[in-house]
C-alpha positions in Angstrom: 101.5 115.7 108.2 101.2 112.2 107.1 101.2 110.7 103.5 100.6 107.6 102.2 101.4 105.8 99.3 99.3 102.7 98.2 101.8 100.4 95.8 99.7 97.6 96.2 96.4 98.9 96.8 94.3 96.2 95.6 95.8 94.1 98.1 94.5 96.1 101.0 90.3 95.7 100.3 90.5 92.6 102.6 87.6 92.9 105.6 88.2 94.7 108.8 88.8 92.4 111.0 102.6 81.1 127.8 104.2 81.0 129.0 107.6 82.0 128.8 108.1 85.2 130.9 111.1 87.5 131.0 114.0 87.2 133.1 113.9 90.5 134.7 115.8 91.1 138.2 113.2 92.2 140.5 115.8 95.4 141.1 114.9 96.8 138.3 111.0 95.7 138.1 110.7 97.5 141.6 112.7 100.6 139.6 110.1 100.3 136.8 107.8 103.3 137.5 103.6 102.6 137.5 102.6 101.0 134.4 99.5 102.5 133.0 97.6 100.3 130.9 97.0 100.7 127.4 93.3 101.9 126.3 91.9 100.4 123.3 88.8 98.7 122.3 89.4 94.9 122.1 87.8 91.7 121.0 86.5 89.2 123.9 88.6 86.0 123.6 85.7 83.9 121.8 85.7 86.8 119.2 89.5 86.7 118.8 89.3 83.1 118.3 86.2 82.8 115.6 88.0 85.7 113.7 91.5 85.6 114.2 94.0 86.7 111.6 95.6 83.3 112.2 92.9 81.9 110.3 93.7 84.0 107.4 95.5 83.5 104.0 99.0 85.4 104.3 96.9 87.8 101.3 94.4 89.3 103.5 96.6 89.9 106.8 97.5 92.9 107.1 100.6 94.2 108.8 102.2 97.8 109.8 106.0 97.1 109.9 107.5 100.6 112.2 111.1 101.3 111.2 110.6 99.6 108.0 113.8 101.8 106.6 115.6 100.5 109.4 119.3 97.9 109.0 116.7 94.8 109.9 113.4 96.9 109.1 113.6 96.6 105.2 114.7 93.3 105.1 111.8 92.1 107.6 109.6 94.4 104.9 110.9 92.3 102.0 110.5 89.0 103.7 107.2 89.5 104.7 106.2 90.2 101.2 107.7 87.8 99.8 105.5 85.6 102.0 102.1 87.4 100.5 101.6 89.2 103.0 100.0 92.9 102.7 102.6 95.1 104.4 101.9 99.1 105.5 105.6 100.2 106.0 105.5 103.3 108.1 108.5 105.5 107.0 110.4 108.5 108.4 109.8 111.3 104.9 113.6 111.3 105.2 114.7 108.3 106.0 118.2 106.6 106.0 121.2 107.5 107.9 121.1 111.0 108.7 118.2 111.4 107.0 119.5 110.9 103.3 116.8 109.0 101.3 113.9 111.0 100.0 110.6 109.4 99.9 111.5 108.2 95.7 114.1 106.7 97.6 112.4 104.9 100.2 109.7 104.4 97.7 112.1 102.2 95.8 113.2 100.7 98.8 110.2 99.3 99.9 109.2 98.6 96.2 106.2 95.9 97.0 104.6 97.8 100.1 101.8 100.1 100.9 104.5 102.8 102.1 102.7 105.3 104.5 105.0 108.4 105.1 104.3 109.3 109.2 106.1 110.1 112.5 106.1 107.5 115.1 107.0 109.8 117.7 103.9 111.7 117.6 100.8 108.9 118.4 98.0 111.4 116.8 100.0 111.1 113.4 100.8 108.0 113.3 97.3 107.2 114.3 96.2 109.2 111.2 98.2 108.0 108.7 97.0 104.0 109.5 93.1 105.0 109.4 93.9 106.5 106.1 94.3 103.2 105.0 90.7 102.3 105.2 91.1 98.6 106.5 92.2 97.5 109.6 95.6 96.4 110.9 96.1 92.4 112.2 99.6 92.5 113.1 102.0 95.7 114.0 105.5 94.9 113.9 108.4 97.0 115.1 112.0 97.4 114.8 112.4 100.8 115.6 115.6 101.4 117.6 117.3 104.6 118.9 119.7 106.0 116.2 122.3 107.0 118.6 121.8 105.2 121.9 122.0 109.0 123.6 119.9 109.1 126.8 117.1 111.1 125.4 117.2 109.6 122.5 116.8 105.8 123.6 113.5 106.9 125.5 111.9 108.8 122.6 112.3 105.8 120.1 112.6 102.4 122.3 110.0 103.3 124.5 108.0 106.5 123.8 108.0 105.8 119.6 107.5 101.7 120.2 104.3 102.5 122.4 102.8 104.7 120.3 102.9 102.1 117.7 101.1 99.5 119.6 98.6 102.3 120.9 97.9 103.3 117.1 98.1 99.7 116.3 95.8 98.4 118.6 92.9 101.1 117.8 93.1 100.0 114.3 92.3 96.4 115.4 95.9 94.8 115.8 95.9 91.2 117.9 99.7 90.4 117.8 102.5 92.7 118.4 105.9 91.6 117.1 108.8 93.6 119.0 112.6 93.4 117.8 114.1 93.9 121.2 118.0 93.0 121.9 119.5 89.8 123.7 121.5 92.5 125.7 118.4 94.0 128.2 118.8 90.9 130.1 121.6 92.6 131.7 120.4 96.8 131.6 123.1 99.2 132.5 122.6 101.5 129.9 119.7 103.7 128.8 118.5 102.2 125.7 118.5 98.7 127.4 116.2 100.2 130.1 113.6 102.0 127.9 113.3 98.9 125.8 112.8 96.7 129.3 110.4 99.2 130.5 108.3 98.8 126.6 108.6 95.1 127.2 107.2 94.9 130.3 104.1 97.3 129.0 103.7 95.0 126.5 103.4 91.8 128.3 100.9 93.4 130.6 98.9 94.5 127.8 98.7 91.1 126.8 97.7 89.8 130.5 94.6 92.5 130.9 93.1 91.5 126.9 93.3 87.8 126.5 92.4 88.6 122.4 95.6 89.9 122.3 99.3 88.4 121.7 102.8 89.5 121.5 106.2 88.1 120.6 109.7 89.9 121.9 112.6 88.6 119.3 115.8 89.5 121.4 118.5 88.5 118.6 122.3 88.5 119.3 125.0 90.5 117.4 124.6 91.6 114.1 126.8 90.9 111.2 127.6 94.5 110.6 128.5 95.1 113.8 131.5 92.7 113.7 132.2 93.8 110.0 133.9 97.0 111.3 137.6 96.0 111.1 138.1 93.5 107.9 138.8 96.2 105.4 141.0 98.0 108.1 143.1 94.5 108.7 142.9 93.6 105.0 144.7 96.5 104.4 147.5 95.1 106.8 146.4 96.5 110.5 146.0 94.3 113.5 143.0 93.1 114.6 142.4 95.3 117.7 140.0 93.3 120.5 139.7 94.6 124.1 141.3 92.3 127.3 142.4 89.0 126.0 139.9 88.7 123.3 137.8 86.1 125.0 135.2 89.1 127.0 132.5 88.9 124.4 131.7 85.9 122.8 128.3 85.8 120.5 126.5 83.9 118.0 125.7 86.2 115.2 122.7 86.2 112.7 122.4 87.9 109.2 119.6 90.0 108.5 118.4 87.8 106.3 117.7 85.3 108.8 116.6 87.8 111.7 114.3 88.8 109.0 112.8 85.4 108.7 112.9 84.7 112.0 110.9 87.5 112.9 108.5 87.1 109.8 107.9 83.0 111.6 106.5 85.1 114.5 103.4 86.3 112.5 101.7 82.9 112.1 103.5 80.8 114.7 101.6 79.8 117.7 104.5 78.2 119.3 106.1 82.0 119.6 102.9 83.6 120.8 103.6 85.1 124.3 107.4 84.5 124.5 110.7 86.2 124.7 112.5 84.7 122.2 116.2 85.3 122.2 117.7 84.5 118.6 121.1 83.8 117.1 122.4 82.3 114.0 123.9 79.3 113.2 127.2 77.6 114.3 129.2 78.0 117.5 129.8 80.8 119.8 132.9 83.0 118.7 134.8 85.5 120.7 136.6 88.3 119.4 140.3 86.6 119.3 138.3 83.6 117.2 136.8 86.2 115.0 140.0 87.3 114.0 141.4 84.4 113.3 138.5 83.7 111.0 139.5 87.3 109.6 143.1 86.3 109.3 142.4 82.7 107.7 140.2 83.9 105.0 143.0 86.8 104.2 146.3 84.1 104.5 147.8 86.0 106.7 149.5 85.4 110.1 147.3 86.3 113.2 148.3 90.2 114.1 145.9 91.3 117.2 146.3 94.8 118.8 144.7 93.8 122.6 143.7 96.5 125.0 143.5 96.6 128.1 139.7 96.8 129.2 140.8 99.5 131.8 141.3 102.0 130.0 137.7 102.4 129.1 136.7 102.2 132.9 138.8 105.3 133.3 137.4 106.9 130.7 134.0 106.7 131.5 134.9 108.0 134.9 136.8 111.0 133.4 133.0 111.7 131.4 130.9 110.9 134.7 133.0 113.6 136.3 133.0 116.1 133.5 129.1 115.4 133.5 128.3 116.6 136.5 129.6 119.7 135.4 128.8 119.9 132.3 125.5 118.2 131.9 125.5 118.7 128.1 127.7 116.0 128.1 125.6 113.0 129.4 125.5 111.6 125.7 129.1 111.5 125.4 129.5 109.3 128.6 126.5 107.2 127.8 128.8 106.5 124.6 131.7 105.4 126.6 129.0 103.0 128.8 127.9 101.6 125.6 131.3 100.9 124.1 132.7 99.5 127.3 129.7 97.2 127.6 129.8 95.6 123.7 133.6 95.4 125.0 132.7 93.2 128.0 129.7 91.3 127.7 128.8 88.8 125.7 125.8 88.2 123.4 124.3 85.3 124.7 121.4 84.3 127.0 122.2 84.7 130.3 121.8 81.2 132.5 119.7 82.4 135.5 121.2 79.5 137.5 124.7 80.5 137.2 124.8 84.1 136.3 127.0 83.0 133.7 126.5 83.3 129.8 125.3 80.3 128.1 126.2 79.5 124.1 124.0 76.1 124.9 121.1 78.0 126.1 121.5 80.5 123.1 119.3 79.1 120.1 120.6 79.4 116.6 118.7 79.6 113.2 119.4 80.0 109.7 122.2 79.1 107.7 124.1 82.8 106.7 127.6 82.6 108.5 129.9 84.8 109.9 132.5 83.7 108.1 130.9 83.6 104.6 130.0 87.3 105.7 133.4 88.4 106.0 134.5 86.2 102.5 131.7 88.7 101.1 133.1 91.9 102.9 136.5 90.8 101.6 135.4 90.7 98.0 132.9 93.9 98.1 133.5 95.9 100.9 131.1 97.3 103.2 129.0 99.2 101.2 124.7 98.6 102.7 126.5 97.9 106.0 127.5 101.3 107.5 126.7 101.8 110.6 126.1 105.5 110.7 124.7 106.9 113.7 125.3 103.9 115.7 128.7 103.6 115.1 129.3 103.6 118.8 128.2 100.0 118.5 
């Protein structure tokens, strides 16, 4: 069952109506199963040009946002509303971390949007939900992401549910799809990365087959909240923990507001059409060692680091992989260990195809919010609203 609440009904009365390619390794592409094109009625390129949503005023453009109550999704909804678009926010009946938010809380959180309670994991349900508004969809923005990173959950959300949003969106007229992906898919060693890459490949194939359809794939670096977990611990006198020498995993972290702004840019910016768009925050790339030094400086404390050998994680993962062969139910536990190891060792920067090394110079910067400002805020106000919840392993 799907329920839709129009909080801005009058705005939904409008009429219906490259070249940068993904850098996948050929080995991984060969492992992707045969892609079945997504079938949906589409306009010809002439019609797409004549009636392009990009020629409309924002108030006449309908944007469906899936994953609208997620960490980034809710900021994307707010940004799109502020820019004057008509937003259809698709949400679970019980949203938030572990489904703790009621419908009323979700409606309050997404004020200004036309909220639709639906199940993105069920295509028929989602299609009926979007049809219920009686208007076409111009753009779909997907902020869906696996809540746990587990094997089955990754394929269910990062691939299947995201594909459902594409199919349902196209059947309702969508001509553009903005996908929130992740920069770490460049080096796919985890199930959620493989699931995201499979959908990315199908999305690009869809645009190749339909000249009236376009996409923007956004691959952000680390989020601020993923780097803030130790702030309060260090404030309380604990050491700052890092793996190796503290230089293993650099990143250009980006704030949720800046990322939401960049995603909103992708709706109308023609230079972002059919592009894979890696994006980081402003300033230089920061290693864990440098992040810790910033924190200690803000606290006026002498740096106190606890450096953990990465080999400890390798040993634990080896044990878990062995146990999975005996106890298949431990599959997710082993995957979580691999996720933790990945983020402890791999930089969230663009992977230079020429050198095979991560490159801060090749990683674009966007926005104004800095990690130092975020740390200052957390020191004042705590991590309320920044909880990792079921994604704590990341």
